[in-house]
Structure formats: structure tokens, C-alpha cells
N, C-alpha and C positions, 0 to 999 in steps of 0.2 A: 599426473595430472594432464586433463586436456587443454590444449591452448583455447584461447577466445576465437570463435568462428567468425566468419565474414558476416553471417546473420547478425549475431549479437554486436559486431562492430557497428552495423548500419543502425540498430536499435539505439545504441549508445550515442551515435552521432545525432539522430533526430531528438533523442531526450535532452542532450545538453544543448541543442537549439532551441528547444522549446523552453528551457529553463533560462535562455539568454546567458550560456555560460561556454567557454572555450576551453576544452580539454580539462575538465572536472576531475578529480580522483575517483577511482574504482575500487570499492572495497570487494574482498572476497569472504564468503562464508560456506562451511561445510557441516553437514548435518553430522548427528552423532556418530553414525556410521562409516563417516566419510565416504559415503557413496553419492552424494548429491552435492552439487556446487552451485551457490546463487552468488551472482554478482550484483552489487547495489552502488548505484552512481550516486555521488553526493555532491550537492550545488549549494555553497554559502550564499547568504544574501538573497535567496530566493524563496517564496514570491516577493520578499521586500528586505529590507535592512534589519538585522538582529534574527533571521529566520533561516533556517537551513532545511533543505529538501533533500528527499532520497527517493531514487527509483530503482526497480529491479531492472536488469538486464538480463534478456534471455529467459525469464520465465515463461514467455510464449514459445518457446521450442517445446514446451510440455502441452499437451491437451488438457483441457477441463473436460470433466465427466459430469453429468447430470443424470441421476439417477440409473448410473451405469452405462450410458450411452455416451460418445464422444460429443462434445457440444461443438458448434461450428466456429464460435469465435474464441480465441485466446487471450489471455490478460497478461498486463504487467501491472504492478503496484507501485503507487507513490504516496508519499507522505510529506508533511512540513512540521517542523517543531520550532521552538525557541532553540537559538545557536548555543545556549549553555546547556543543553539536552541532547547531543548528538548521539547518544546511545540508542535513539530511535531506530536506527538501521537495523538493528537484530530484530525488531518487531516485523520487519517487512520481510526479512530471511526466514523467520520462522514461519511465518504465514504461507510464504513461498513452499516450504517444507511441508507444511499440511497439504497444499496443493499438489505438489509433484507425489509426495511419497504416500499420503493417505485418501488421496483422490478427493479433497473436499472441493466442493463447487464455490464459485466466487463470483459475485455480480452484484450491481447496485442494491442495496437494501439487506445484504448476507451479513451475519455477525459471525465472528470467529470467537466463542468465549475463552477466557483464561489466559489468552497470550501474553497481555501485558503484566498479569498477575504472575504468571510464570518466570518471568525475568525481574520480578520485584523493582519495577522502575517508577511505580507510583503507590500512594497511599489512597487514592481515590478513584482511580480509573483501572478496570482490570481487563476489557474486553477490546475488540477490532470491529468498527462498524465500516462497510465498504459502500461508497457513492461516486457518483459523477465526478471528475477532477475540476471544479469549477473554479478553485484558487488561481488558475493560470489562463482564465479568458476560455478562449476556444482552441486554445494551442494543441490539447490532448485529444483531438477528435480520433474517433477509431480509424484505422487505417488498414490498406492491404500491404503487406510487406512480404516479399518472398513467399507469394502463393499462401500467406497466413492472414486471416482477420484477427487485427490486434486492437483490443480495447484496453485503455489505462483507467486504474481504478482508485480512488483516494480511499486511504485508510486514516480512519480517525478514532482516537482512545476514547472509549464510553465506559461509563460504571454498570455495575450490575443491575442497579434500579432503572437506568435508561435501557439497558438490553430488554428487562421486564416489561418497559413501557412500549417498547417497539413491538415486542411480541403480543401485547394487549390490543394496542391501538394502531399498529402500521408503522413502517419506516417513515412513510411522509410525514406523518403527525410528529415523530421525534425531530426530524430535519427543520418542520415548520417551527419546534418549541426551540431548538438551536439558534434559529433566525430572530424569533421574538425575544430571546433571552440575551442575543448578542454574544453568545458563548464563546470564549476563546479556546478554539480547537487545537491551539499549538501548546497549550498549557497542560502538561502530563498531570499535574496536580490541582486542577481546577475542581470547583464545586460541582456535583453533579446537579444538573437542571430539574431532577425530579427526585 
């Protein structure tokens, strides 16, 4: 197994700082073929008490591809959930494997269908919606790190009907609906807003 790189250490250090944590634990995930390794940092009580945040470390080592062409920006994924549901780290790892191994494109407004369902983590949520990481204020701004443009994306669990709504009316309307309904995006078993 390959050791963590200096670049990954730099990303981990920045991420921990943005989460206001000192030396948080880092989990390791391997894909089924054991070819791709993904690190996920775990920060308890962030963005608040009773919540746990997770963030990929080094996903930005891998390029994003849009319609077969390498995209100029790379990404790291973050999420937050109730601290009693810390199994959500595997959702970031699986999303990362889709990006690295299957060349899925990821940006604000993109939905990865079936990922939560695949892990059987919720009775109501099935898919993952990506947006700007607003939960931590302006801490997770896009940065230039080691000659890479890196942007963080927040992963939010959504239902199949919310996915359908976003496809029909657009991601901005889905986010507006979340805001209007004061949706608890930390709850993996919340009721769907549509």
C-alpha cells in the first residue's frame, strides 16, 4: 500500500483547520478490487454539537472528466450528519470511487443516484446531491494547492422524488425548497420534501 503523500497531508491539514479540529482521525477505504484507496477525515462536533463532518483527503489527486475531457478544477467531497450515524463516511468513499474509477463528473447540482440505497443506510434517502459547502461559512473556498485548483463539494442525501424534482425543475429550485421547508439535511431518515 502506498503511504500518504505530502500533498494529501497538506489537504488534511487544511481540512482539519477548516473544521476547527486538531489532528482528527483519518479513515481509509478501498474499492472492491483493492486498486483505489480513498482517505476520509472525520471531525466530531462540526459544524456543531451532535454532528460529525467527513471530508475526502486526496480525491483531488485525480482529475475530473467532463464529456471525456479533463476538467480544470479538481474536487474534495465533504458531508455532515448526526453523530449517531457516522457510517456516512462510506457514502463519500463510494462517491469518490465513482469519480476515480468510473469517471463520473461532479459539480454543484450533480446527483449520484442510488449510492445511499447501495449501502442500505436509509429508508427514505437513496441518492447524493452535491452543492457548495455552505455549512462552514466561507472556509471551504476553492484553493490553488500544489498546482491544482481544488473545490470542495457538500454531499447531501436526497430521495428519489427529490432527484426527480431536480431533474424536472432544476437544482436551484430543489435547494430553495430545502430552505423553505427548513430541511434537516443531517438526518438520513428525514421525510422527503416532495
